[in-house]
A tleap script that builds the chain and sets N, CA, C and O, in Angstrom:
source leaprc.protein.ff14SB
mol = sequence {
  NMET LEU LYS VAL TYR PRO ALA ILE LEU HIE
  LYS GLU ASP GLY TYR TRP ILE GLU PHE PRO
  ASP LEU GLU GLY CYS GLN THR TYR GLY ALA
  THR LEU GLU GLU THR MET GLU LEU ALA GLN
  ASP ALA LEU GLY LEU TYR LEU VAL SER LEU
  ILE GLU ASN LYS GLN PRO ILE PRO ALA PRO
  SER ASP ILE GLY ASP ILE LYS THR ASP GLU
  GLY ARG VAL THR TYR VAL SER ALA ASP VAL
  ASP ALA TYR ARG ARG ASP THR ARG ALA VAL
  LYS LYS MET LEU SER ILE PRO ALA TRP LEU
  ALA LYS ASN VAL CYS ILE PHE GLY TYR GLY
  ARG PHE CYS PHE TYR ARG LEU LYS GLU ASN
  ASP CYS GLU ASN LEU LEU LEU LEU MET TYR
  ASN CILE
}
set mol.1.N position { -21.436 26.649 74.019 }
set mol.1.CA position { -20.530 27.740 74.821 }
set mol.1.C position { -20.924 29.156 74.227 }
set mol.1.O position { -20.231 29.592 73.308 }
set mol.2.N position { -21.868 29.811 74.640 }
set mol.2.CA position { -22.379 31.150 74.128 }
set mol.2.C position { -21.341 32.047 74.630 }
set mol.2.O position { -20.973 32.037 75.804 }
set mol.3.N position { -20.846 32.868 73.677 }
set mol.3.CA position { -19.949 33.986 73.820 }
set mol.3.C position { -20.806 35.215 73.456 }
set mol.3.O position { -21.674 35.097 72.590 }
set mol.4.N position { -20.604 36.363 74.068 }
set mol.4.CA position { -21.153 37.730 73.533 }
set mol.4.C position { -20.041 38.734 73.590 }
set mol.4.O position { -19.274 38.776 74.552 }
set mol.5.N position { -19.953 39.533 72.576 }
set mol.5.CA position { -18.793 40.446 72.500 }
set mol.5.C position { -19.486 41.738 71.968 }
set mol.5.O position { -20.496 41.670 71.267 }
set mol.6.N position { -18.903 42.921 72.329 }
set mol.6.CA position { -19.445 44.250 71.706 }
set mol.6.C position { -18.866 44.237 70.356 }
set mol.6.O position { -17.818 43.674 70.040 }
set mol.7.N position { -19.708 44.965 69.527 }
set mol.7.CA position { -19.166 45.140 68.260 }
set mol.7.C position { -19.670 46.636 67.775 }
set mol.7.O position { -20.649 47.200 68.265 }
set mol.8.N position { -18.861 47.169 66.759 }
set mol.8.CA position { -19.402 48.478 66.259 }
set mol.8.C position { -19.902 48.182 64.914 }
set mol.8.O position { -19.290 47.472 64.116 }
set mol.9.N position { -21.039 48.747 64.679 }
set mol.9.CA position { -21.670 48.452 63.379 }
set mol.9.C position { -21.783 49.803 62.662 }
set mol.9.O position { -22.292 50.779 63.214 }
set mol.10.N position { -21.289 49.829 61.404 }
set mol.10.CA position { -21.024 50.911 60.562 }
set mol.10.C position { -21.976 50.920 59.413 }
set mol.10.O position { -22.195 49.820 58.906 }
set mol.11.N position { -22.600 51.993 58.895 }
set mol.11.CA position { -23.259 51.925 57.744 }
set mol.11.C position { -22.673 52.848 56.591 }
set mol.11.O position { -22.577 54.069 56.708 }
set mol.12.N position { -22.295 52.136 55.475 }
set mol.12.CA position { -21.777 52.722 54.312 }
set mol.12.C position { -22.422 52.573 53.079 }
set mol.12.O position { -23.527 53.101 52.949 }
set mol.13.N position { -21.864 51.866 52.028 }
set mol.13.CA position { -22.827 51.390 51.094 }
set mol.13.C position { -23.770 50.271 51.334 }
set mol.13.O position { -24.850 50.103 50.768 }
set mol.14.N position { -23.184 49.471 52.311 }
set mol.14.CA position { -23.991 48.565 52.970 }
set mol.14.C position { -23.651 48.693 54.473 }
set mol.14.O position { -23.642 49.803 55.005 }
set mol.15.N position { -23.341 47.436 55.238 }
set mol.15.CA position { -23.139 47.682 56.498 }
set mol.15.C position { -21.735 46.787 56.850 }
set mol.15.O position { -21.402 45.799 56.195 }
set mol.16.N position { -21.145 47.205 57.752 }
set mol.16.CA position { -19.924 46.401 58.258 }
set mol.16.C position { -19.796 46.523 59.705 }
set mol.16.O position { -20.191 47.535 60.284 }
set mol.17.N position { -19.229 45.478 60.355 }
set mol.17.CA position { -19.194 45.303 61.604 }
set mol.17.C position { -17.645 44.822 62.180 }
set mol.17.O position { -17.007 43.948 61.593 }
set mol.18.N position { -17.207 45.410 63.225 }
set mol.18.CA position { -16.033 45.141 63.664 }
set mol.18.C position { -16.082 44.688 65.249 }
set mol.18.O position { -17.029 44.912 66.003 }
set mol.19.N position { -15.070 44.120 65.537 }
set mol.19.CA position { -15.138 43.636 67.088 }
set mol.19.C position { -13.707 44.337 67.640 }
set mol.19.O position { -12.579 43.943 67.342 }
set mol.20.N position { -14.012 45.400 68.461 }
set mol.20.CA position { -12.700 45.995 68.936 }
set mol.20.C position { -11.837 45.023 69.874 }
set mol.20.O position { -10.641 45.235 70.075 }
set mol.21.N position { -12.472 44.030 70.387 }
set mol.21.CA position { -11.671 43.103 71.483 }
set mol.21.C position { -10.909 42.196 70.670 }
set mol.21.O position { -9.929 41.682 71.210 }
set mol.22.N position { -11.203 41.857 69.311 }
set mol.22.CA position { -10.749 40.835 68.352 }
set mol.22.C position { -10.139 41.396 67.256 }
set mol.22.O position { -10.789 41.773 66.281 }
set mol.23.N position { -8.815 41.491 67.341 }
set mol.23.CA position { -8.125 42.085 66.287 }
set mol.23.C position { -8.316 41.454 64.887 }
set mol.23.O position { -8.092 40.252 64.749 }
set mol.24.N position { -8.710 42.194 63.868 }
set mol.24.CA position { -8.845 41.777 62.604 }
set mol.24.C position { -10.354 41.035 62.248 }
set mol.24.O position { -10.631 40.694 61.098 }
set mol.25.N position { -11.209 40.852 63.312 }
set mol.25.CA position { -12.306 40.343 63.288 }
set mol.25.C position { -13.484 41.250 62.664 }
set mol.25.O position { -14.116 41.998 63.409 }
set mol.26.N position { -13.748 41.179 61.399 }
set mol.26.CA position { -14.958 42.081 61.019 }
set mol.26.C position { -15.437 41.445 59.781 }
set mol.26.O position { -14.885 40.492 59.231 }
set mol.27.N position { -16.513 42.045 59.383 }
set mol.27.CA position { -17.296 41.522 58.337 }
set mol.27.C position { -18.189 42.458 57.644 }
set mol.27.O position { -18.496 43.489 58.243 }
set mol.28.N position { -18.625 42.254 56.525 }
set mol.28.CA position { -19.676 43.048 55.646 }
set mol.28.C position { -20.809 42.596 55.053 }
set mol.28.O position { -20.777 41.445 54.616 }
set mol.29.N position { -21.897 43.291 54.924 }
set mol.29.CA position { -23.020 42.690 54.346 }
set mol.29.C position { -23.847 43.780 53.534 }
set mol.29.O position { -23.675 44.993 53.655 }
set mol.30.N position { -24.758 43.179 52.699 }
set mol.30.CA position { -25.457 44.190 51.900 }
set mol.30.C position { -26.529 45.002 52.820 }
set mol.30.O position { -26.671 46.225 52.847 }
set mol.31.N position { -27.210 44.080 53.528 }
set mol.31.CA position { -28.379 44.496 54.439 }
set mol.31.C position { -28.064 44.370 55.978 }
set mol.31.O position { -27.205 43.533 56.256 }
set mol.32.N position { -28.493 44.906 56.773 }
set mol.32.CA position { -28.378 44.730 58.358 }
set mol.32.C position { -28.592 43.239 58.614 }
set mol.32.O position { -27.695 42.634 59.201 }
set mol.33.N position { -29.741 42.558 58.214 }
set mol.33.CA position { -30.044 41.396 58.659 }
set mol.33.C position { -28.642 40.428 58.240 }
set mol.33.O position { -28.118 39.638 59.026 }
set mol.34.N position { -28.175 40.679 56.834 }
set mol.34.CA position { -27.197 39.832 56.467 }
set mol.34.C position { -25.911 40.138 57.327 }
set mol.34.O position { -25.283 39.159 57.730 }
set mol.35.N position { -25.469 41.364 57.638 }
set mol.35.CA position { -24.463 41.558 58.301 }
set mol.35.C position { -24.504 41.125 59.628 }
set mol.35.O position { -23.438 40.849 60.178 }
set mol.36.N position { -25.658 41.011 60.288 }
set mol.36.CA position { -25.574 40.622 61.825 }
set mol.36.C position { -25.460 39.077 61.760 }
set mol.36.O position { -24.959 38.490 62.719 }
set mol.37.N position { -25.923 38.349 60.616 }
set mol.37.CA position { -25.764 36.919 60.497 }
set mol.37.C position { -24.180 36.769 60.389 }
set mol.37.O position { -23.518 36.176 61.242 }
set mol.38.N position { -23.615 37.396 59.197 }
set mol.38.CA position { -22.284 37.137 59.028 }
set mol.38.C position { -21.414 37.602 60.183 }
set mol.38.O position { -20.287 37.111 60.257 }
set mol.39.N position { -21.794 38.482 61.086 }
set mol.39.CA position { -21.098 38.798 62.323 }
set mol.39.C position { -21.179 37.872 63.222 }
set mol.39.O position { -20.166 37.805 63.917 }
set mol.40.N position { -22.187 36.959 63.535 }
set mol.40.CA position { -22.010 35.821 64.280 }
set mol.40.C position { -21.191 34.601 63.788 }
set mol.40.O position { -20.539 33.826 64.488 }
set mol.41.N position { -21.358 34.586 62.410 }
set mol.41.CA position { -20.393 33.681 61.823 }
set mol.41.C position { -18.781 34.119 62.093 }
set mol.41.O position { -17.948 33.318 62.515 }
set mol.42.N position { -18.549 35.248 61.839 }
set mol.42.CA position { -17.095 35.894 62.132 }
set mol.42.C position { -16.805 35.553 63.446 }
set mol.42.O position { -15.849 34.814 63.682 }
set mol.43.N position { -17.650 36.086 64.512 }
set mol.43.CA position { -17.230 35.781 65.768 }
set mol.43.C position { -17.125 34.406 66.210 }
set mol.43.O position { -16.233 34.124 67.010 }
set mol.44.N position { -17.927 33.506 65.790 }
set mol.44.CA position { -17.862 32.114 66.141 }
set mol.44.C position { -16.556 31.634 65.476 }
set mol.44.O position { -15.771 31.074 66.241 }
set mol.45.N position { -16.205 31.750 64.251 }
set mol.45.CA position { -15.100 31.220 63.541 }
set mol.45.C position { -13.843 31.797 64.250 }
set mol.45.O position { -12.904 31.017 64.403 }
set mol.46.N position { -13.724 32.975 64.666 }
set mol.46.CA position { -12.570 33.751 64.927 }
set mol.46.C position { -12.242 32.934 66.454 }
set mol.46.O position { -11.146 32.424 66.686 }
set mol.47.N position { -13.264 32.919 67.314 }
set mol.47.CA position { -13.221 32.332 68.703 }
set mol.47.C position { -12.595 30.759 68.472 }
set mol.47.O position { -11.593 30.378 69.078 }
set mol.48.N position { -13.253 30.005 67.614 }
set mol.48.CA position { -12.835 28.627 67.358 }
set mol.48.C position { -11.424 28.616 66.900 }
set mol.48.O position { -10.628 27.836 67.424 }
set mol.49.N position { -11.039 29.480 65.898 }
set mol.49.CA position { -9.631 29.386 65.632 }
set mol.49.C position { -8.538 29.637 66.751 }
set mol.49.O position { -7.430 29.100 66.763 }
set mol.50.N position { -9.052 30.603 67.762 }
set mol.50.CA position { -8.211 30.680 68.812 }
set mol.50.C position { -8.095 29.508 69.713 }
set mol.50.O position { -7.001 29.220 70.199 }
set mol.51.N position { -9.184 28.801 69.966 }
set mol.51.CA position { -9.364 27.703 70.823 }
set mol.51.C position { -8.533 26.548 69.981 }
set mol.51.O position { -7.845 25.844 70.720 }
set mol.52.N position { -8.481 26.299 68.925 }
set mol.52.CA position { -7.980 25.220 68.145 }
set mol.52.C position { -6.349 25.590 67.883 }
set mol.52.O position { -5.589 24.707 67.485 }
set mol.53.N position { -5.959 26.716 68.091 }
set mol.53.CA position { -4.472 27.123 68.072 }
set mol.53.C position { -4.030 27.197 69.414 }
set mol.53.O position { -2.843 27.448 69.621 }
set mol.54.N position { -4.827 27.010 70.377 }
set mol.54.CA position { -4.412 27.013 71.783 }
set mol.54.C position { -3.898 28.454 72.082 }
set mol.54.O position { -2.849 28.663 72.692 }
set mol.55.N position { -4.778 29.500 71.569 }
set mol.55.CA position { -4.443 30.869 72.036 }
set mol.55.C position { -5.590 31.367 73.047 }
set mol.55.O position { -6.732 30.907 73.069 }
set mol.56.N position { -5.112 32.352 73.853 }
set mol.56.CA position { -5.997 32.804 74.853 }
set mol.56.C position { -7.260 33.543 74.093 }
set mol.56.O position { -7.127 34.108 73.008 }
set mol.57.N position { -8.402 33.467 74.757 }
set mol.57.CA position { -9.366 34.140 74.400 }
set mol.57.C position { -9.650 35.408 74.992 }
set mol.57.O position { -10.037 35.393 76.161 }
set mol.58.N position { -9.524 36.567 74.370 }
set mol.58.CA position { -9.804 38.021 74.991 }
set mol.58.C position { -11.112 37.996 75.869 }
set mol.58.O position { -12.150 37.413 75.558 }
set mol.59.N position { -10.921 38.631 76.872 }
set mol.59.CA position { -12.222 38.851 77.516 }
set mol.59.C position { -12.998 40.086 76.921 }
set mol.59.O position { -12.388 41.110 76.612 }
set mol.60.N position { -14.393 39.958 76.767 }
set mol.60.CA position { -14.978 41.071 76.131 }
set mol.60.C position { -15.117 42.210 77.071 }
set mol.60.O position { -15.315 42.134 78.284 }
set mol.61.N position { -14.971 43.392 76.268 }
set mol.61.CA position { -15.026 44.848 76.977 }
set mol.61.C position { -16.445 45.017 77.634 }
set mol.61.O position { -17.425 44.361 77.281 }
set mol.62.N position { -16.447 45.839 78.493 }
set mol.62.CA position { -17.676 46.385 78.793 }
set mol.62.C position { -18.278 47.227 77.771 }
set mol.62.O position { -17.506 48.091 77.356 }
set mol.63.N position { -19.542 47.222 77.198 }
set mol.63.CA position { -20.002 47.950 76.235 }
set mol.63.C position { -20.145 49.412 76.408 }
set mol.63.O position { -20.329 50.228 75.505 }
set mol.64.N position { -20.032 49.664 77.773 }
set mol.64.CA position { -20.017 51.225 78.122 }
set mol.64.C position { -18.751 51.957 78.189 }
set mol.64.O position { -18.568 53.150 78.434 }
set mol.65.N position { -17.865 50.979 77.913 }
set mol.65.CA position { -16.281 51.531 77.884 }
set mol.65.C position { -15.887 51.828 76.332 }
set mol.65.O position { -14.929 52.559 76.078 }
set mol.66.N position { -16.644 51.248 75.342 }
set mol.66.CA position { -16.501 51.606 73.944 }
set mol.66.C position { -17.008 52.968 73.633 }
set mol.66.O position { -18.161 53.346 73.842 }
set mol.67.N position { -16.042 53.676 73.112 }
set mol.67.CA position { -16.521 54.941 72.555 }
set mol.67.C position { -16.107 54.977 71.034 }
set mol.67.O position { -15.055 54.490 70.619 }
set mol.68.N position { -17.182 55.696 70.136 }
set mol.68.CA position { -16.755 55.780 68.797 }
set mol.68.C position { -17.680 56.869 68.088 }
set mol.68.O position { -18.884 57.012 68.302 }
set mol.69.N position { -17.031 57.482 67.354 }
set mol.69.CA position { -17.618 58.748 66.700 }
set mol.69.C position { -18.431 58.306 65.596 }
set mol.69.O position { -19.448 58.901 65.240 }
set mol.70.N position { -17.864 56.984 64.911 }
set mol.70.CA position { -18.689 56.455 63.675 }
set mol.70.C position { -19.360 55.003 64.148 }
set mol.70.O position { -18.690 54.172 64.760 }
set mol.71.N position { -20.544 54.823 63.849 }
set mol.71.CA position { -21.217 53.732 63.940 }
set mol.71.C position { -21.885 53.600 65.281 }
set mol.71.O position { -21.794 54.560 66.046 }
set mol.72.N position { -22.565 52.498 65.669 }
set mol.72.CA position { -23.286 52.137 66.733 }
set mol.72.C position { -22.568 50.959 67.474 }
set mol.72.O position { -21.980 50.083 66.839 }
set mol.73.N position { -22.638 50.971 68.882 }
set mol.73.CA position { -22.084 49.963 69.553 }
set mol.73.C position { -23.197 48.934 69.881 }
set mol.73.O position { -24.203 49.330 70.469 }
set mol.74.N position { -23.075 47.738 69.557 }
set mol.74.CA position { -24.107 46.722 69.924 }
set mol.74.C position { -23.481 45.354 70.223 }
set mol.74.O position { -22.300 45.192 69.915 }
set mol.75.N position { -24.169 44.356 70.795 }
set mol.75.CA position { -23.692 43.188 71.113 }
set mol.75.C position { -23.906 42.196 70.016 }
set mol.75.O position { -24.880 42.269 69.267 }
set mol.76.N position { -22.909 41.183 69.916 }
set mol.76.CA position { -23.084 40.019 68.741 }
set mol.76.C position { -22.813 38.733 69.699 }
set mol.76.O position { -21.837 38.633 70.443 }
set mol.77.N position { -23.762 37.842 69.564 }
set mol.77.CA position { -23.383 36.482 70.266 }
set mol.77.C position { -23.232 35.386 69.135 }
set mol.77.O position { -23.739 35.381 68.013 }
set mol.78.N position { -22.400 34.460 69.732 }
set mol.78.CA position { -22.183 33.286 68.881 }
set mol.78.C position { -22.156 31.995 69.766 }
set mol.78.O position { -21.490 31.993 70.801 }
set mol.79.N position { -22.791 31.022 69.417 }
set mol.79.CA position { -22.437 29.641 69.960 }
set mol.79.C position { -21.291 29.045 69.250 }
set mol.79.O position { -21.334 28.622 68.095 }
set mol.80.N position { -20.120 29.042 70.135 }
set mol.80.CA position { -18.666 28.628 69.630 }
set mol.80.C position { -18.759 27.265 69.261 }
set mol.80.O position { -18.182 26.859 68.252 }
set mol.81.N position { -19.601 26.334 70.166 }
set mol.81.CA position { -19.647 24.950 69.785 }
set mol.81.C position { -20.138 24.369 68.368 }
set mol.81.O position { -19.828 23.283 67.879 }
set mol.82.N position { -21.013 25.397 67.806 }
set mol.82.CA position { -21.525 25.250 66.609 }
set mol.82.C position { -20.441 25.339 65.441 }
set mol.82.O position { -20.657 24.822 64.345 }
set mol.83.N position { -19.420 25.933 65.699 }
set mol.83.CA position { -18.319 26.135 64.862 }
set mol.83.C position { -17.096 25.428 64.834 }
set mol.83.O position { -16.186 25.638 64.031 }
set mol.84.N position { -17.103 24.476 65.851 }
set mol.84.CA position { -16.082 23.564 66.223 }
set mol.84.C position { -16.086 22.458 65.124 }
set mol.84.O position { -17.150 21.995 64.712 }
set mol.85.N position { -14.930 22.063 64.679 }
set mol.85.CA position { -14.806 20.985 63.659 }
set mol.85.C position { -14.257 19.821 64.428 }
set mol.85.O position { -13.518 19.932 65.407 }
set mol.86.N position { -14.705 18.628 63.873 }
set mol.86.CA position { -14.398 17.333 64.304 }
set mol.86.C position { -13.090 16.945 63.763 }
set mol.86.O position { -13.137 16.419 62.651 }
set mol.87.N position { -11.891 17.091 64.318 }
set mol.87.CA position { -10.556 16.984 63.718 }
set mol.87.C position { -9.931 15.630 63.928 }
set mol.87.O position { -8.727 15.450 63.744 }
set mol.88.N position { -10.826 14.596 64.348 }
set mol.88.CA position { -10.317 13.217 64.410 }
set mol.88.C position { -10.158 12.754 63.062 }
set mol.88.O position { -10.826 13.159 62.110 }
set mol.89.N position { -9.264 11.905 63.016 }
set mol.89.CA position { -8.837 11.111 61.740 }
set mol.89.C position { -9.858 10.043 61.557 }
set mol.89.O position { -10.256 9.318 62.468 }
set mol.90.N position { -10.253 9.994 60.325 }
set mol.90.CA position { -11.417 8.962 59.942 }
set mol.90.C position { -10.874 8.240 58.573 }
set mol.90.O position { -10.563 8.830 57.538 }
set mol.91.N position { -10.832 6.832 58.806 }
set mol.91.CA position { -10.245 6.267 57.561 }
set mol.91.C position { -11.464 5.787 56.732 }
set mol.91.O position { -12.444 5.190 57.178 }
set mol.92.N position { -11.198 6.203 55.268 }
set mol.92.CA position { -12.355 5.982 54.433 }
set mol.92.C position { -11.757 5.159 53.246 }
set mol.92.O position { -10.589 5.298 52.884 }
set mol.93.N position { -12.539 4.393 52.731 }
set mol.93.CA position { -12.081 3.714 51.233 }
set mol.93.C position { -12.942 4.224 50.066 }
set mol.93.O position { -14.114 4.574 50.208 }
set mol.94.N position { -12.342 4.237 49.026 }
set mol.94.CA position { -13.076 4.749 47.950 }
set mol.94.C position { -12.896 3.658 46.735 }
set mol.94.O position { -11.784 3.238 46.418 }
set mol.95.N position { -13.901 3.315 46.201 }
set mol.95.CA position { -13.909 2.551 45.105 }
set mol.95.C position { -14.331 3.326 43.852 }
set mol.95.O position { -15.294 4.092 43.811 }
set mol.96.N position { -13.454 3.026 42.770 }
set mol.96.CA position { -13.664 3.735 41.555 }
set mol.96.C position { -13.598 2.567 40.481 }
set mol.96.O position { -13.049 1.481 40.663 }
set mol.97.N position { -14.271 2.991 39.300 }
set mol.97.CA position { -14.337 1.836 38.263 }
set mol.97.C position { -12.802 1.599 37.695 }
set mol.97.O position { -11.939 2.475 37.652 }
set mol.98.N position { -12.673 0.447 37.337 }
set mol.98.CA position { -11.459 -0.157 36.995 }
set mol.98.C position { -10.914 0.666 35.726 }
set mol.98.O position { -9.688 0.776 35.707 }
set mol.99.N position { -11.547 1.207 34.764 }
set mol.99.CA position { -11.045 2.023 33.581 }
set mol.99.C position { -10.674 3.261 34.072 }
set mol.99.O position { -9.824 3.869 33.421 }
set mol.100.N position { -11.159 3.820 35.167 }
set mol.100.CA position { -10.719 5.023 35.820 }
set mol.100.C position { -9.260 4.827 36.563 }
set mol.100.O position { -8.307 5.597 36.443 }
set mol.101.N position { -9.291 3.857 37.206 }
set mol.101.CA position { -8.060 3.530 38.103 }
set mol.101.C position { -6.823 3.581 37.010 }
set mol.101.O position { -5.800 4.214 37.268 }
set mol.102.N position { -6.969 2.978 35.964 }
set mol.102.CA position { -5.842 2.887 35.007 }
set mol.102.C position { -5.276 4.164 34.593 }
set mol.102.O position { -4.075 4.291 34.354 }
set mol.103.N position { -6.242 5.244 34.490 }
set mol.103.CA position { -5.897 6.457 34.011 }
set mol.103.C position { -5.841 7.526 35.200 }
set mol.103.O position { -5.993 8.725 34.965 }
set mol.104.N position { -5.640 7.086 36.345 }
set mol.104.CA position { -5.392 8.001 37.371 }
set mol.104.C position { -3.951 8.035 37.947 }
set mol.104.O position { -3.381 6.961 38.138 }
set mol.105.N position { -3.336 9.195 38.231 }
set mol.105.CA position { -2.121 9.273 38.820 }
set mol.105.C position { -2.236 9.875 40.227 }
set mol.105.O position { -2.780 10.964 40.406 }
set mol.106.N position { -1.720 9.154 41.205 }
set mol.106.CA position { -1.892 9.546 42.374 }
set mol.106.C position { -0.663 10.123 43.139 }
set mol.106.O position { 0.349 9.424 43.076 }
set mol.107.N position { -0.586 11.194 43.799 }
set mol.107.CA position { 0.514 11.642 44.270 }
set mol.107.C position { 0.028 12.564 45.629 }
set mol.107.O position { -0.994 13.249 45.629 }
set mol.108.N position { 0.890 12.453 46.690 }
set mol.108.CA position { 0.353 13.251 47.794 }
set mol.108.C position { 1.565 13.825 48.599 }
set mol.108.O position { 2.713 13.455 48.352 }
set mol.109.N position { 1.256 14.785 49.618 }
set mol.109.CA position { 2.199 15.214 50.568 }
set mol.109.C position { 1.366 15.726 51.709 }
set mol.109.O position { 0.349 16.407 51.583 }
set mol.110.N position { 1.971 15.277 52.970 }
set mol.110.CA position { 1.378 15.542 54.158 }
set mol.110.C position { -0.115 15.126 54.454 }
set mol.110.O position { -0.439 13.938 54.468 }
set mol.111.N position { -0.997 16.129 54.686 }
set mol.111.CA position { -2.496 15.735 54.621 }
set mol.111.C position { -3.258 15.790 53.462 }
set mol.111.O position { -4.467 15.573 53.549 }
set mol.112.N position { -2.690 16.074 52.265 }
set mol.112.CA position { -3.252 16.345 51.020 }
set mol.112.C position { -3.088 15.172 50.218 }
set mol.112.O position { -2.017 14.583 50.368 }
set mol.113.N position { -3.941 14.680 49.367 }
set mol.113.CA position { -3.675 13.574 48.515 }
set mol.113.C position { -4.327 14.211 47.149 }
set mol.113.O position { -5.453 14.702 47.215 }
set mol.114.N position { -3.620 14.197 45.939 }
set mol.114.CA position { -4.109 14.682 44.752 }
set mol.114.C position { -4.338 13.514 43.735 }
set mol.114.O position { -3.495 12.645 43.511 }
set mol.115.N position { -5.466 13.581 43.195 }
set mol.115.CA position { -5.722 12.470 42.232 }
set mol.115.C position { -5.965 13.351 40.735 }
set mol.115.O position { -6.732 14.312 40.671 }
set mol.116.N position { -5.279 12.906 39.726 }
set mol.116.CA position { -5.331 13.807 38.478 }
set mol.116.C position { -5.549 12.672 37.320 }
set mol.116.O position { -4.996 11.574 37.392 }
set mol.117.N position { -6.214 12.963 36.491 }
set mol.117.CA position { -6.352 11.949 35.167 }
set mol.117.C position { -4.894 12.287 34.499 }
set mol.117.O position { -4.522 13.420 34.194 }
set mol.118.N position { -4.215 11.194 34.348 }
set mol.118.CA position { -2.874 11.474 33.425 }
set mol.118.C position { -2.980 11.982 32.214 }
set mol.118.O position { -1.908 12.466 31.850 }
set mol.119.N position { -3.939 12.085 31.338 }
set mol.119.CA position { -3.953 12.523 30.047 }
set mol.119.C position { -4.558 14.017 29.971 }
set mol.119.O position { -4.534 14.639 28.908 }
set mol.120.N position { -5.133 14.592 31.221 }
set mol.120.CA position { -5.619 15.797 31.097 }
set mol.120.C position { -4.963 16.852 31.890 }
set mol.120.O position { -4.104 16.549 32.718 }
set mol.121.N position { -5.341 18.157 31.670 }
set mol.121.CA position { -4.671 19.067 32.177 }
set mol.121.C position { -4.978 19.421 33.637 }
set mol.121.O position { -5.640 18.584 34.250 }
set mol.122.N position { -4.660 20.357 34.189 }
set mol.122.CA position { -4.864 20.955 35.670 }
set mol.122.C position { -6.265 21.208 36.018 }
set mol.122.O position { -6.660 21.146 37.182 }
set mol.123.N position { -7.098 21.522 34.922 }
set mol.123.CA position { -8.571 21.756 35.074 }
set mol.123.C position { -9.246 20.438 35.803 }
set mol.123.O position { -10.180 20.509 36.602 }
set mol.124.N position { -8.630 19.286 35.399 }
set mol.124.CA position { -9.350 17.926 35.789 }
set mol.124.C position { -8.722 17.498 37.296 }
set mol.124.O position { -8.954 16.400 37.802 }
set mol.125.N position { -7.923 18.491 37.905 }
set mol.125.CA position { -7.210 17.932 39.140 }
set mol.125.C position { -8.413 17.973 40.260 }
set mol.125.O position { -9.140 18.951 40.434 }
set mol.126.N position { -8.483 16.903 40.890 }
set mol.126.CA position { -9.335 16.810 42.013 }
set mol.126.C position { -8.430 16.785 43.407 }
set mol.126.O position { -7.452 16.044 43.511 }
set mol.127.N position { -8.860 17.663 44.449 }
set mol.127.CA position { -8.042 17.679 45.575 }
set mol.127.C position { -8.852 16.885 46.681 }
set mol.127.O position { -9.949 17.368 46.962 }
set mol.128.N position { -8.491 15.812 47.302 }
set mol.128.CA position { -9.103 15.215 48.424 }
set mol.128.C position { -8.253 15.132 49.559 }
set mol.128.O position { -7.110 14.695 49.429 }
set mol.129.N position { -8.702 15.515 50.681 }
set mol.129.CA position { -8.091 15.546 51.782 }
set mol.129.C position { -8.241 14.185 52.573 }
set mol.129.O position { -9.276 13.519 52.554 }
set mol.130.N position { -7.251 13.888 53.178 }
set mol.130.CA position { -7.146 12.660 53.894 }
set mol.130.C position { -6.400 12.800 55.131 }
set mol.130.O position { -5.362 13.462 55.143 }
set mol.131.N position { -6.874 12.195 56.235 }
set mol.131.CA position { -6.085 12.311 57.447 }
set mol.131.C position { -5.081 11.186 57.638 }
set mol.131.O position { -5.392 10.062 57.246 }
set mol.132.N position { -3.877 11.403 58.221 }
set mol.132.CA position { -3.033 10.375 58.397 }
set mol.132.C position { -3.070 10.009 59.913 }
set mol.132.O position { -2.377 9.088 60.343 }
savepdb mol mol.pdb
quit
């Protein structure tokens, strides 16, 4: 699903871009190319987060209705489907060496499971996500 929204491109030390229709959706890049690429990512991820949280997607404004004294108005498009995450639960089994199993402490809460070597400090903490 391709979505196209007007955006305002600003030039300062680098470039930054904002989407007037999407509150808080903006990004920054050192070059014009990087900024436009990041703008596509920002747009796609913003819209997917609205969809995943069952929030309405604002309609894009007409580019002619956007007035600005700073920057230039342009269009940015993003394929929203490319940013969707597969949130289905997948069961995985993990095999570890026996010597390691004896030295591992397992504790978890909710969707997160922590594995930590009992004798080491927090630097050795591994965070593994699992779905229930």
